[in-house]
C-alpha positions in Angstrom: -68.2 24.1 23.2 -64.6 23.8 24.4 -64.0 20.9 26.6 -67.4 19.1 26.2 -65.7 16.1 24.6 -62.4 15.9 26.5 -61.1 12.4 26.5 -63.6 11.1 23.9 -62.2 9.4 20.8 -64.1 9.7 17.5 -63.6 7.5 14.5 -64.2 9.2 11.2 -64.8 6.5 8.5 -64.1 7.7 5.0 -62.7 6.7 1.6 -61.6 8.3 -1.6 -64.3 10.7 -2.8 -65.3 12.1 0.6 -66.9 15.5 0.4 -64.2 17.7 2.0 -66.4 20.1 4.0 -68.4 17.1 5.4 -65.3 15.7 7.0 -63.4 18.9 7.7 -66.1 21.0 9.4 -67.5 18.3 11.8 -63.9 17.1 12.6 -63.0 20.7 13.5 -66.1 21.1 15.7 -65.4 17.9 17.5 -61.7 18.8 18.0 -62.7 22.3 19.2 -64.9 20.6 21.8 -61.9 18.5 23.0 -62.3 15.2 21.1 -59.5 13.2 19.6 -60.3 12.1 16.0 -58.9 9.3 13.8 -59.6 9.0 10.1 -60.2 5.3 9.4 -60.3 4.1 5.8 -60.1 1.0 3.6 -56.5 1.7 2.5 -53.6 3.5 4.1 -51.8 6.7 3.2 -54.2 9.4 2.1 -57.8 9.6 0.8 -58.8 12.0 -2.0 -61.4 14.6 -1.1 -63.8 16.3 -3.4 -65.8 19.5 -3.6 -69.4 19.0 -4.9 -68.4 15.5 -5.9 -66.7 16.8 -9.1 -63.7 19.0 -8.1 -60.5 17.8 -6.6 -60.2 19.1 -3.0 -56.9 17.7 -1.8 -56.4 14.8 0.6 -56.8 13.7 4.2 -54.2 11.5 5.9 -55.5 8.1 7.0 -54.7 7.3 10.7 -55.7 3.6 10.7 -57.3 0.9 8.5 -60.8 0.2 9.5 -60.1 -3.5 9.5 -57.6 -3.1 12.3 -59.9 -0.8 14.4 -62.3 -1.9 17.1 -65.6 -0.2 18.1 -64.3 -0.6 21.7 -61.5 1.9 21.0 -63.9 4.7 20.1 -66.7 6.6 21.8 -68.5 7.9 18.6 -68.4 7.5 14.8 -68.7 10.1 12.1 -69.7 9.1 8.5 -69.2 12.0 6.1 -70.7 11.9 2.6 -69.8 12.6 -0.9 -71.3 10.2 -3.5 -68.2 8.1 -4.1 -67.1 7.7 -0.5 -70.0 5.7 0.9 -70.3 3.8 -2.4 -66.7 2.5 -1.9 -67.2 1.8 1.8 -70.3 -0.3 1.3 -68.3 -2.7 -0.9 -65.8 -3.4 1.8 -66.8 -6.0 4.5 -64.6 -4.5 7.2 -66.2 -1.1 6.8 -69.7 -2.5 6.7 -69.1 -4.5 9.8 -67.6 -1.5 11.7 -70.7 0.6 10.9 -73.0 -2.2 11.9 -71.1 -3.0 15.1 -71.0 0.7 16.0 -74.7 1.3 15.6 -75.5 -1.9 17.5 -73.2 -0.9 20.3 -75.5 2.0 21.2 -72.7 4.5 20.9 -73.5 7.7 19.0 -73.1 7.7 15.2 -73.5 10.7 12.9 -73.8 10.8 9.2 -74.5 13.6 6.6 -75.6 13.8 3.0 -74.8 10.5 1.2 -73.2 9.0 4.3 -76.4 7.3 5.4 -75.9 4.9 2.5 -73.6 3.1 5.0 -76.7 2.3 7.2 -78.4 0.6 4.2 -75.5 -1.8 3.6 -75.0 -2.4 7.3 -78.7 -3.3 7.6 -79.2 -0.8 10.5 -81.7 1.6 8.8 -84.8 -0.4 9.5 -87.2 1.3 11.9 -85.0 4.4 12.2 -86.0 8.0 11.5 -83.4 9.4 9.2 -82.7 12.2 6.7 -80.1 12.4 3.9 -79.4 13.9 0.5 -82.5 13.5 -1.6 -81.0 11.1 -4.1 -80.6 8.3 -1.6 -83.9 8.7 0.3 -85.6 5.9 -1.8 -82.7 3.5 -0.8 -83.2 4.4 2.9 -87.0 3.9 2.6 -86.5 0.5 0.8 -84.2 -0.4 3.7 -87.0 0.2 6.2 -86.2 3.7 7.4 -88.7 6.5 8.0 -87.2 9.3 5.9 -87.9 13.0 6.7 -86.7 16.2 5.2 -85.2 18.1 8.1 -81.8 19.7 8.6 -80.8 17.4 11.4 -82.5 14.4 12.9 -81.5 12.3 15.9 -83.2 8.9 16.4 -81.7 7.0 19.3 -77.9 6.9 18.8 -78.0 8.0 15.1 -77.9 11.6 14.0 -78.3 12.5 10.3 -78.3 15.6 8.1 -79.2 16.3 4.5 -76.3 18.3 2.9 -73.4 20.7 3.5 -76.0 23.5 3.9 -76.9 21.8 7.2 -73.4 21.7 8.6 -73.8 24.4 11.2 -76.8 22.5 12.8 -75.2 19.1 12.2 -71.9 20.1 13.9 -73.7 21.6 16.9 -75.9 18.5 17.3 -73.1 16.0 17.0 -71.1 17.7 19.7 -74.2 17.5 22.0 -74.9 13.9 21.1 -71.3 12.7 21.4 -71.0 14.5 24.8 -73.8 12.3 26.0 -71.8 9.1 25.4 -70.3 7.7 28.5 -66.8 9.0 29.0 -64.2 6.2 29.1 -62.7 5.3 32.5 -59.6 7.3 33.3 -60.4 10.1 30.8 -60.8 13.5 32.3 -61.0 12.0 35.7 -64.5 10.6 35.3 -65.6 7.0 34.9 
């Protein structure tokens, strides 16, 4: 996978309560493939990570505030889960707008576990085939999504997975999907 994503910039939108492995493992897969990643959040400093929603799992440094970031600056978006993380993001208009604008841009977006809750609040789930953690599937259906129980699903520019158990398949798929995004002019010598 090395080099597939050279020159691509990936935004990782997360807040306190993010499930550590759902940020860490996809980020590592993307960076191993040559992507540059930025953690965007609703406050600066650090965000608190969790294991299984209940246990403290350290922190991640925040690179930028989502309110100061533009979709034009990134080639792809990763939305990790954890129950508290997307619940916080959906209450912040700049985060909701960033997700909506990213999906509407046609650029690839990937989300795992409870992360697809972001699609409900951004009103971009309607007509999409998605998967997620079982407890939010009713919300996705009520928002107009076709919900399936598969380890990884790609519908257009959105890729989703159910839980940390699906991380190997999710990581492999997002590298493939993010590699399909047009490479920015001047990056890696290609336009």
